[in-house]
Each structure stands twice: as structure tokens, then as C-alpha cells.
N, C-alpha and C positions, 0 to 999 in steps of 0.2 A: 569526449566527456571527461570532466575533471576527476582525477583519481586522488582521493584524499587519505593518505596514510593507511598502511596495513601493518600488522604486527605478526610476529611468529611466536610459537610456543611449542614445547616438547610434547609429542604425542606418540601414538602407535597406530600405524595404518592397519587395515584389515588383512593385509598379507603377513603381518607379524613383525616387520622390521621397524626399528625406531628411526624417526626422522623428524625434521622440523616441518610443521604444517602451518600454512598461512591461514589465518582465520578469515581473511578476505572480507571484512566488513568495512565498507567505506564509512569514514567518520561522519558524525552527525552534524558537522558544520554545513551550512546551507549555501546554495548558490542559485542564481536566478536564471531561468530559461526564458530569455527575452522574446524568442521567436513565437511563443505561444501566449504572450501576455493578453489577457482579456481586455475588453473595452472598459473605459472608466465608468464606475458606477454612477457618478454624478451626471453623466450625459445620457444614461439609459432611460427609456420611456416604458411606462406600463402598457399592458395589453388592452385594457378596457378604456372606453371613452369616458370622459368626466361627465357625471350626471349634472344636470342643471335644475335649479329650483327657482320658482317664481315667488316663493314665500319668504320667510325670515332670513336675514343675512347671516345670522349665526349658524343656521343649519347649513348654508352654503359653505361657510368657512370650515365647519366640522367635516363636511364631506370632502372638501379639498384636502384637509389634513390627512384623512384616511386614505385617499387616493395616492397621495405622495408617499405615505408610509408603505402602502402595498407595492407601489412602483419600485421603491428602493429595495424592498425585500426580494421582489421578483428579479431585479437586476443582479443582486448579489448571488441569488440561487442560480440564475442562468449563467452567470459568469464562471463560477467554479465548475458547474456541470459541463459547459461547452469547452472549457479549458482542459478538464480531465479527459474529455472525449477526444480532443486533439492528441493527447498523449497516447491514448489507445490506438487511434488511427495510424500513428507513426511509431508503433511500439518497437520496431527494429532499430530505431535510432536511440532508444532509451533503455532497452533491456540488455544488460551486459551478458557476456558468455565467456566466463573466465577459463573454461576447460574445453571449449569448442564442441559442446554437446548438442547445441540446437541446430536442427535442420531448417535452414532459412528458406528452402525451396517449398516447404509445406505451408499452404495458406490456411487450411482448417486445422485447428489444434486446441487442445485442452489448456485452459488458463484459470488463474485465480483472479477474480475481479470483485472487490469489496470496497466499502467506504467505512471509515470509523474516525470519530473525533478523539484522538489520543490525548490531546492537550486541553480539551474541553473549552475551546475558544468559540464554539458555535458553528464552525465550518469544518466538515469532516475531511480527513486525509484520504487520499486514493491509495489503495493496496492493489497492485497489479503485477502479474508475472506468470511464470509457469514452473516446470520442474527443474529449471536451470537457475533462475534468479527471480527475486521479488523486488520491485521498486516501491518506495513509499514517497508520495508527493503531498505537499500542502499548498493551500491557496491563501496568500497573504498580500494585502496592499495591491490587489488587482493583478497579481503576478503568481505564476507557478514556481514553486521551489522544490527541488529534490531534497528530501531529508536523508535518504540512505539507500544503498543497494545491499540486499541480503542474499547470501548464498552459502552453501556448505563449504567447509574447508577442504583442502586437498586431501584425497584419500576417501572422502565421503561423497563428493561430487553432487549427485542429483538430490533433489528434494522429493521425498516420497509422499509426504502429507504435511498439512498445516493445521494448527489448532489456534483458537482464540480463547483466552481465559483471563478475566480480571485485568483488562486493559493491556494484556500481553499477547504478542504474536509469537508462536512457537513453530519453527520449521524443523522437521524431523527427517533424517536420512537413516535408513536401516541397513545394517550389515548382518552377517551370519551370526555374530556373537554380541551384538549390541547396537546402539543407535547414537548418532550425533545430533545435538540440539543447538540450533541457532535461534536466539530470542531477541525480542525488542519490546520495550515498554517506555512509558513516559512517567518520570518520577522526580519530584522536587524541582520542577521547572526545567527539566531537560530530558532528552531521549537517552535511554540506557540500553546497551547491548549486552548479551551474554552468550557463552558457549559452554557446553558440557559434553564430555565423551564418556558414556557409561561402559564402553569397551575398556577404557583406561580411566578408572574413577579418580585418579589424581589430577586429571586434566580438566580444568575449569577456568573460565575467564569472565570478568566483568569489565566492560569498556576496554577490551583488549589487554587487560592486565591480569596476570595469573592470580588465581584465588582458590579457595577451597569449595568443595561441593556444598558445604553448610552455608557459606556466605552467598553462593550462587542461589541456593534454595530460598533464602530470605527474600529475594527479589522475584525469582522465577520458580513457580511450582509446576514441575513436570511430572509429578506422580499422578497415576490414575487418570490419564488423559482420556476422556470419555468420547464416545461417538457423537454425542450431541454438541460437543464443542469443536468438532472437526469442520474446517472450512471447505465447502464443496468445490469441486472443479466444475467449470462450465465450458461449453464449446464456443469458440470464436471462429466464424466462417467468413472467408474473404480476406481482403487486405485494403489498406489505405482508406479511401472514402467510400468503400463498398463493404463495410463490415456489418455483420449481423451477429447476434448473440443468442445461443440456445441455452436457456437456463436449466432445463431438465431434459433427459433423454426422452425422445418421443414427442416432445413439444415442438411447435413451429419456431423458426428463428425470427428474432425481432431486430429490425434495423437499429443500429447503435444510437442514431439520433432520436429514436422514439423511446429509449429506455430512461427511466427516472433513476439515476444513480443513488438517490437518497433511499430508495427501497431496497438497495443492496447492502444496507448497513449491517455490520456485525452485531450480534446480540449475545 
């Protein structure tokens, strides 16, 4: 998988020694994943049969118009959903593991799985990952594009929890004396990343460039992160084409192909 630029900044690890930490945020330039390209929308068909009428011709034309519109909308919807589900089916190929923390032998694991339309183009992005890394994918022009890989800098490693607030995704890693925050939002026509280390308040970055906490806070509000804005973990059972999702503890698992991803939208 293409690695696009990483940067370094001066920080302090939780052991106390000063060192350069890599923020390890893959830049938001996009690339196409051709292997999972969805079918062309123009060639897709609707699910229902076209109704026929024996009366006025204009009624027939109106019905034809509505059928075509519904068919196109259904094709777009099915295309992004089926394409995102292919990503989830083959997650091991797409989720990076920069520090070797993921146990690839485990088939049942806790994951984050949400959709959200960051750029307000009408088709939601896929948010998918675990406590090691988070992928953000978009669906454009009948193709899947990876927007970015998000994970904690060296010294923070695992993601302990994730929040969503005001079009921003906030990844948090906790230490004994503070937390590291990796953030993503969409602002002024582009994706913007941020990092803040409250163990060492002088360390903050926007788009991998050193900045102040004040400048960081103008884009990302990490104060008073409430439980209601926390993104829940769900259980993924199985692997490849035999994946089921358990949305809540104690509930039965649902086959991935039966899940409506639009109902997993962040709010």
C-alpha cells in the first residue's frame, strides 16, 4: 500500500526521555483501489418491475421517469455499500499495523465501523479500524479511494477510544500522565489532520506542521469529550466472506451482507 509522507516533531514519550516521534498520518492525497471498483451506475438495474398502464401516455412517462430515478439512486446506494463491504471483508489487506500490535490470528475482534459524509457530497465515507489503526475511505466516480490512515504516534501506540464531534474524528491514546490526540476533519474543501500531546503541551501539529495548542484548538475542540460523542466498538466475527457483525453485547450477530451501512452513520 502506498505510503504518502510522514513527518517528525519533537515530543516526550511516556517514559520521560525526549525523542523525535513520527506522527504517522498518511497524507490526504488520494489513490484508487481498482480491485474493488464497483459496477458502473449507468448499467445497473432497479429491483422492481416497471408498472404498465393502459390509460394516458403522460402517466406512463411519469412512471417511467420515477422508475429510472429510483433505479439510479438504488444503484449508487448499492455500489458504495457493496464496495465498502469488500473493504471490510478483506480488512487485513487495508488496515496498517505500524508497530506490530495486531494479532492477525484472531478472527473475532472489536472494531470501529461507522459511516459519515465529511465533505457533504451526498455519499458517506467509511470509517473502519480497530485499536491499532483507522482507515477512512470514500466512494467517488464508481471507485473506492483511501483518504487516510490514522494511528497514534510512536510512544502512544494504541487507540484507547474515539470520539466524533462537529465533523471531526478524534482518536485518543491514554498514558499515566496525559493523552495523545490524533484528529481529522474536513474544512475549506480539504481534509485536515491534527495532533496534540497534553503530556507535553508545547507539542501540537496541524497537517503535520508544528503549531500551538491555541491554533490546534481553533480547528479541533478536545475539551470535555462527553460519553455521548464516543464512537462505540462493535464485534466482528469471522473473516473474509463469512463476516458477521454484533452491534451490541448480547445481541445476535448479523451477516455483513445484511447490514445497511447507512444506519451506522455518525450523529
